[in-house]
C-alpha positions, 0 to 999 in steps of 0.5 A: 962591138956587137957583143958590147951592144948586145950586153948593153941591150940586155942590161937595158931590158933588165932595167925596163923590167925593174921600171915595171915593177916600180910602176906597179908599186906606184899604182898600188900606192896611188890607189890608196889615195893622197899622202898629204898628211901621212908622213910615212906615205910621203916618205914611201912616195919619195922613195919610189920617185927616187928609185924611178929616176935611179932606174932610168938613169941606170939605163942612161949610164948603160948607153953612155958607157957601152954605146957612146963610150963617154960618161959625163963627169964633174958636178953636174954629170947627172944633168949632162947625162940626161941631156946627152940621152936626147942627142943623136950621135952621128954614126953611133946611135939615134937619140935615146929619148926625145927632148920633150921626155928629157924636159919631163925627166928633168923634174924627177932628177931635180926631185931626186937631188932634193930628196937626197939632201933634205930630211924626210919630214921636210918633204913637201906634198905640193912638189911631189904630187904633180910628179906622182900624178904624171909618173904613169904617163912618163913611164909609158913614154920612157918604155915606148922611147927606149924600146924603140931605141933598143930595137934600133940598136939590136938591128945595128948589132945584128947587122955588124 
């Protein structure tokens, strides 16, 4: 199990680096101002929000596959995976994220689903703006909580 845990940790750390890159892109976009009337920038923001949740979900999939040894299936697997990450698995791992962060991330999951199922010209700035505004704080919370989780998993792996 030690090797599996260390590989999982390495993959999680790689995605955290990707998350930081996405955050830099978002900050650069935010500095240019809102995109209410700019369809190209709305599409760019939507892409960043989509990528943000996809990156986060890749971390969760790594945990589910390599640590939990259970990846949800079925129609609502994305939501089930997110909920699984807020659970403590006795004898295996602590929660990956807090319930509070899980609820925040639900908004990004819902948005990503919406983006995948509409045309870009149907994007609504009113739905995107709160997610964009809150994203830097959300990224900070994800990095903080996941880095703490990684530290615990590394300790478990090295003591095995």
